[in-house]
C-alpha positions in Angstrom: 0.0 0.0 0.0 1.2 3.5 -0.9 1.9 5.7 2.1 2.8 9.4 1.8 3.6 10.8 5.2 4.7 14.3 6.0 5.4 15.4 9.6 6.3 18.9 10.8 7.4 19.9 14.3 8.2 23.4 15.4 9.7 23.4 18.8 11.3 25.7 21.4 9.1 28.7 20.8 8.9 29.7 24.4 11.3 32.7 24.3 9.5 34.4 21.5 6.1 33.7 23.1 7.4 35.1 26.4 8.3 38.3 24.6 5.1 38.5 22.6 1.4 38.0 23.1 -0.6 34.8 23.6 -0.2 32.0 21.1 -2.1 28.9 20.0 -1.0 25.6 18.5 -2.3 25.2 15.0 -2.9 21.6 13.8 -3.7 20.4 10.3 -4.3 16.7 9.6 -5.2 15.5 6.1 -5.7 11.9 5.1 -6.5 10.8 1.6 -6.2 7.1 0.9 -2.7 6.2 1.8 -1.5 9.8 1.9 -1.2 11.4 5.4 -0.1 15.0 6.1 0.3 16.1 9.7 1.2 19.7 10.6 1.6 21.3 14.0 3.0 24.8 14.6 2.5 27.8 16.9 0.9 30.9 15.8 0.9 34.3 17.5 -2.5 35.8 18.3 -2.4 38.9 16.2 -2.1 42.1 18.2 -0.4 44.2 15.6 1.4 44.3 12.2 4.7 42.9 13.6 3.0 39.8 15.1 1.0 39.4 11.8 4.2 39.6 9.8 6.0 37.0 12.0 3.1 34.6 11.5 3.3 35.1 7.7 7.1 34.5 7.7 6.7 31.3 9.7 3.9 30.1 7.3 6.0 31.0 4.3 8.9 28.9 5.7 6.4 26.0 5.9 5.0 26.7 2.4 8.4 26.7 0.9 9.0 23.2 2.1 6.1 22.1 -0.1 6.7 24.4 -3.0 9.2 27.3 -3.3 6.8 29.0 -5.7 3.7 28.5 -3.5 1.3 31.5 -3.6 -1.8 30.0 -2.1 -2.9 29.2 1.4 -1.4 26.4 3.5 -4.5 24.2 3.0 -4.5 24.6 -0.8 -0.7 24.0 -1.0 -1.1 20.8 1.0 -3.9 19.7 -1.3 -1.8 20.3 -4.4 1.2 18.5 -2.7 -1.0 15.4 -2.1 -2.4 15.4 -5.6 1.1 15.6 -7.1 2.4 12.8 -4.9 -0.5 10.5 -6.0 0.5 11.1 -9.6 4.2 10.7 -9.1 4.1 7.6 -6.8 0.9 5.7 -7.5 2.3 2.3 -6.4 5.3 3.1 -4.3 5.6 3.8 -0.6 6.9 7.4 -0.3 7.7 9.0 3.0 8.3 12.7 3.5 9.5 14.2 6.8 9.7 17.9 7.4 11.1 19.3 10.7 11.4 22.9 11.7 13.4 24.0 14.8 14.2 27.3 16.3 18.0 27.1 16.7 18.8 30.7 17.7 16.9 33.7 19.1 17.6 37.1 20.7 15.6 40.3 20.9 16.3 41.0 17.2 16.5 37.8 15.3 14.7 34.4 15.2 16.5 31.6 13.2 14.6 28.6 11.9 16.4 25.4 10.8 14.3 23.6 8.2 15.2 20.0 7.5 13.5 17.9 4.8 14.0 14.3 4.1 12.4 11.8 1.7 12.6 8.1 1.2 11.2 5.9 -1.6 10.5 2.3 -0.6 13.5 0.9 1.2 16.0 3.1 -0.7 18.3 5.6 1.0 16.9 8.7 2.6 17.7 12.0 0.9 17.9 15.2 3.0 18.5 18.9 2.7 18.6 21.8 5.2 17.7 25.4 4.9 17.8 28.3 7.3 15.3 31.2 7.6 16.2 34.3 9.6 13.3 36.5 10.8 13.8 40.2 11.9 11.6 40.4 15.1 11.2 44.1 14.8 9.4 43.8 11.5 8.5 40.1 11.3 10.1 39.9 7.8 12.4 37.3 6.5 16.0 38.6 6.3 18.4 38.6 3.4 22.2 38.9 4.1 22.1 42.6 3.1 19.6 43.2 5.9 22.2 42.0 8.4 25.3 43.8 7.1 26.3 47.5 7.1 26.2 49.1 3.7 29.2 48.5 1.5 30.9 45.7 3.5 29.9 42.6 1.6 33.3 42.3 -0.1 35.0 42.4 3.3 32.7 39.7 4.6 33.3 37.6 1.5 37.1 37.9 1.9 36.9 36.9 5.6 34.6 34.0 4.7 36.9 32.8 1.9 40.0 33.0 4.2 38.2 30.9 6.9 37.0 28.5 4.2 40.6 28.0 3.0 41.8 27.5 6.5 39.1 24.8 7.1 40.2 23.0 4.0 43.2 21.6 6.0 40.9 19.1 7.6 39.4 17.8 4.3 40.8 14.5 2.9 43.9 15.0 0.7 43.1 15.3 -2.9 39.5 16.7 -2.3 39.1 20.3 -3.3 36.1 22.5 -2.9 36.0 25.9 -4.6 34.7 28.9 -2.6 31.5 30.0 -4.3 31.4 33.6 -2.8 28.8 34.8 -0.4 26.7 36.4 -3.2 25.6 32.9 -4.2 24.9 31.7 -0.7 21.4 32.4 0.5 21.6 29.8 3.2 23.1 31.5 6.3 22.3 32.1 10.0 23.3 34.5 12.7 24.0 32.5 15.9 25.9 32.4 19.1 29.0 31.3 17.3 28.9 34.2 14.8 27.7 34.3 11.2 27.5 30.9 9.5 27.3 30.2 5.7 26.0 26.8 4.5 27.5 25.7 1.2 25.8 22.3 0.8 22.0 22.1 1.6 22.1 18.3 1.2 24.4 17.9 4.2 22.3 18.1 7.4 25.4 17.7 9.6 28.3 20.2 9.8 31.4 18.9 8.0 34.5 20.6 6.7 33.7 22.2 3.4 30.0 22.3 3.9 29.8 25.4 6.1 31.9 28.3 7.2 31.5 30.2 10.5 32.9 33.7 11.1 33.3 34.4 14.8 31.5 37.4 16.2 34.8 39.1 17.1 35.8 39.2 13.4 32.5 40.5 12.0 30.8 42.5 14.7 32.0 45.8 13.2 30.5 44.8 9.9 27.1 44.0 11.3 24.4 46.6 11.7 24.7 48.0 15.2 21.5 46.5 16.7 22.4 43.0 15.6 26.0 43.2 16.9 24.8 44.7 20.2 22.3 41.9 20.7 25.0 39.2 20.1 27.3 40.8 22.6 24.9 40.3 25.5 
């Protein structure tokens, strides 16, 4: 029997909720034949535009796991996802797993780690990881340019490339990975260790060559003041 299962868990939301208004846990369960979709995620009770924007950013992170071009509601996107899976895998067991975790938060930024994995039959599991950074003052998803001071991207790129080259010493001899440049890296996070760039979305675990971290001491002067100040606390 064909089984299509998608599970989503959003955890560790207590810090944000403590700083914000009340919240509620939203649950969506869809079962169609052998297809099962289960979603559970927190949603802020809207008190203002910022809370509304945060809810929209969280939902967009969820929508992007189904379809990066999704423009409809969560319900309609799930319906389309189930329909497409029925067409693609009519007689094969197909399992989808989606997990969202809050991996970093201060008064300015909320960082979500989104891990997706899929498995067909008894074959090997395939995974990828993406990070979403939300500006808590606006509720909007952040690009790297939102984090950095104006005109410093080249400096950050040079620092990241130097760190990347230094990390290469721990990679197996004969294996070389070219630095792609931060302009091509949309997968990044601001965290307690500093600023991390993720080069390989199919590598859920940190390995030499798959990510580069610039310590706060090396980049704090390049960050916009309010982000650097929050990290120093």
